[in-house]
C-alpha positions as a Markdown table, in Angstrom:
| # | Residue | x | y | z |
|---|---|---|---|---|
| 1 | Met | 0.0 | 0.0 | 0.0 |
| 2 | Gly | 2.9 | 2.3 | 0.5 |
| 3 | Glu | 4.0 | 4.9 | 3.0 |
| 4 | Cys | 2.5 | 8.3 | 4.1 |
| 5 | Ile | 4.1 | 11.3 | 2.4 |
| 6 | Asn | 4.0 | 13.2 | 5.8 |
| 7 | Cys | 4.8 | 10.6 | 8.6 |
| 8 | Gln | 6.4 | 7.7 | 6.5 |
| 9 | Gln | 4.3 | 5.1 | 8.2 |
| 10 | Ser | 2.3 | 2.5 | 6.5 |
| 11 | Leu | -0.9 | 3.4 | 4.8 |
| 12 | Ser | -2.5 | 0.1 | 5.5 |
| 13 | Gly | -5.7 | 0.3 | 7.1 |
| 14 | Gly | -6.2 | 3.9 | 6.0 |
| 15 | Asp | -9.5 | 5.3 | 4.5 |
| 16 | Leu | -9.5 | 4.9 | 0.8 |
| 17 | Thr | -11.5 | 7.3 | -1.5 |
| 18 | Val | -11.8 | 6.2 | -5.1 |
| 19 | Pro | -11.9 | 8.8 | -7.9 |
| 20 | Trp | -14.9 | 11.1 | -8.0 |
| 21 | Glu | -16.3 | 9.4 | -4.8 |
| 22 | Asp | -16.6 | 12.6 | -2.9 |
| 23 | Gly | -17.8 | 14.5 | -5.9 |
| 24 | Asp | -14.7 | 16.5 | -6.9 |
| 25 | Asn | -11.6 | 14.3 | -6.5 |
| 26 | Lys | -10.0 | 13.5 | -9.8 |
| 27 | Tyr | -7.6 | 11.1 | -8.2 |
| 28 | Ala | -8.0 | 8.4 | -5.5 |
| 29 | Tyr | -6.5 | 9.1 | -2.1 |
| 30 | Ile | -5.9 | 7.4 | 1.2 |
| 31 | Ile | -6.1 | 9.1 | 4.5 |
| 32 | Cys | -3.2 | 8.1 | 6.7 |
| 33 | Pro | -4.4 | 6.1 | 9.7 |
| 34 | His | -1.6 | 7.6 | 11.8 |
| 35 | Cys | -1.5 | 11.3 | 11.0 |
| 36 | Arg | -4.7 | 11.8 | 8.9 |
| 37 | Cys | -2.7 | 13.2 | 6.0 |
| 38 | Lys | -4.3 | 12.9 | 2.5 |
| 39 | Asn | -2.1 | 10.8 | 0.2 |
| 40 | Thr | -3.0 | 11.0 | -3.6 |
| 41 | Leu | -3.0 | 7.9 | -5.6 |
| 42 | Tyr | -2.2 | 8.9 | -9.2 |
| 43 | Gly | -3.4 | 6.3 | -11.7 |
| 44 | Phe | -5.4 | 4.3 | -9.2 |
| 45 | Gly | -8.3 | 2.5 | -10.9 |
| 46 | Glu | -7.4 | 3.7 | -14.4 |
| 47 | Asp | -7.5 | 1.4 | -17.5 |
| 48 | Asp | -4.0 | 0.4 | -18.8 |
């Protein structure tokens, strides 16, 4: 899953929001379960 851009801890267990789920997010993101920083996931869910 990767590491948080803010605290460098694992993003495992974080809250995932897929593209357009909240109405205006072009890219998916995960909210870090440790520091609550939003980590953008470019290319997540796109067709290859």
